[in-house]
N, C-alpha and C positions, 0 to 999 in steps of 0.2 A: 250822645248815646249811639247814634248811627255811625259815627266815625269809629267809636270804640268797637262796635259790633263788626264793622267792615275790617278793622285792623285784626280782630281775632280770627275772622274767617280767612283772611289773607294769610295770617300766620299758620293756621291749620293746613291750608292748601300748600303753603311753602314747606311745612314739615312733611306732608304726604309726598310732595314732589321730591324732596331730598331723600326720603326713605325709598321711594321708587328708583331714584338715581343710584343710591347705594346698592340696592338689590340688583339692578341691571349691571352695574360695574362688577359686583361680586360674581354674578353669573357669567359675564364675559371673561373675567379673570379665571374662573373655575374651568370654563370650557377651554380657554387657551392653555391653562396648566395641564389639563387632561390630554390635549393634543400634543403638547411638548413632551409630556411624560411618555405617551405612546410612541412618539418618534424616537425618543432616547432609548426606550426599551427595545424597539426594533433594531436600532443601530447596535446596541449592546449584543443582542442575539446574533446579528450578522457577524460582528467581530469575534464573538465566542465560537461560532461555527467555523470561521476562517482559521482560528487557532487550532481547533480540533482537527480540521482537515490537514493543516500543516503538520501537526504532531503525528497524525496517522501516516502521512507520507514519509516523514523522517523515520518513524518506527519501521516501515517497510524497507527503507534503505538500510537501516541498521541490521534488520533481519537478514537481508541479502548479503551484507558484508560479513556478518558473523557466520552465516551458512557457508559462504565461499572460503572464509578463513579455515573453518573446520574441515571442509572437504579438501582443501589444499594440504592441511596437516595430515589427514587420513591418507591422502594420495601419496605424499612424501614418505610417510611411515611404512605403508604397505609396499611401495615401490622399492624402498631400501631393503626390506626383508625378503621380498620374493623376486629379486633380480636374477635373470638368467645369466649364464656365463657369457662374456662378450663374444667369444668365438663360436658359440653354438648357432646352428642354423635355425632360421625362423620356422615355426610350425606352419604348415600350409593347411588351410581349412577352406573347403569349398563353400560357396554361398549357400545360405540356408534354403532348403526346399521344404515342402509341406509334408514332413514325416512326423511320426509320433515323437521321436527323440527331439526334433527341433522345436516342437510345440512345448515339450517339457522344459527345454533349455530356455526358451523365451519367457515362460512363466516363472522359472526359478531365478532369472536374472533380476536382481533388485535395483541395481543402480549402475549407470555407466558414467564415469568421470573422465574429462580431459585432464590428464595429470599436470600439464604445463600451465593451465589456467585455473583448475579446480572447478570448472563449470560442469554442470550436469548436461550430458548429451541426451537430447530428446528425439532427434530424428537423424536419418542418414545424411541429410543435407548439411548437418553440422560437422561431418567428418571430412578429413582431407588426408592425402597420402603422407605417411610418416608421423601422423598424430599419435602420441602416446596416450593410451587409455588405461583405465582401471575398471575391470568388470567386478562388481560386488555381488556376490551370491550370499544366500542365507548362512552358508557354512564357511565363508572365507572370501578372499579377493584374489584376482589374477591380473597382473599387469600385461598389457598387450600393446602392439603397435599396428596401426592401419597400414596395410600394404596394398598397392594396386592389384586388381585381379583381372586377368585376361583369360577368358575361356579358351582361346585358341592355343595358349601356351601349355595347356594340360592335356 
């Protein structure tokens, strides 16, 4: 009877120990699974962000290429329509001073294009002698060429 009682208690303790072992293994596997899932989710988010960043950069490149192509087309079309006669003298314009007409002119000027590249000119540093330009105003466009200006010659 004592041996039987001892065997039953040992069996019960063994069952409890096995149940505790199963619970511990399940908990460890669950924790490891959650950690692995969190790492995979983080890696997926980083890869997705890299794809979005790359796509945005590519779209900006395409936007610039389309814009430059359109500006070159506009420049070529307007230059062909509004060409001056080859033997005509270039118009001389003095540098802008701070007059009311000059302020109106600078406000009316919508766009300045370098006709050979189609690039938008944003500052005087982008200009060089002989550079063909297209001045775009709200009511039309005028092709011009940058000529050196020397105040002593006038």
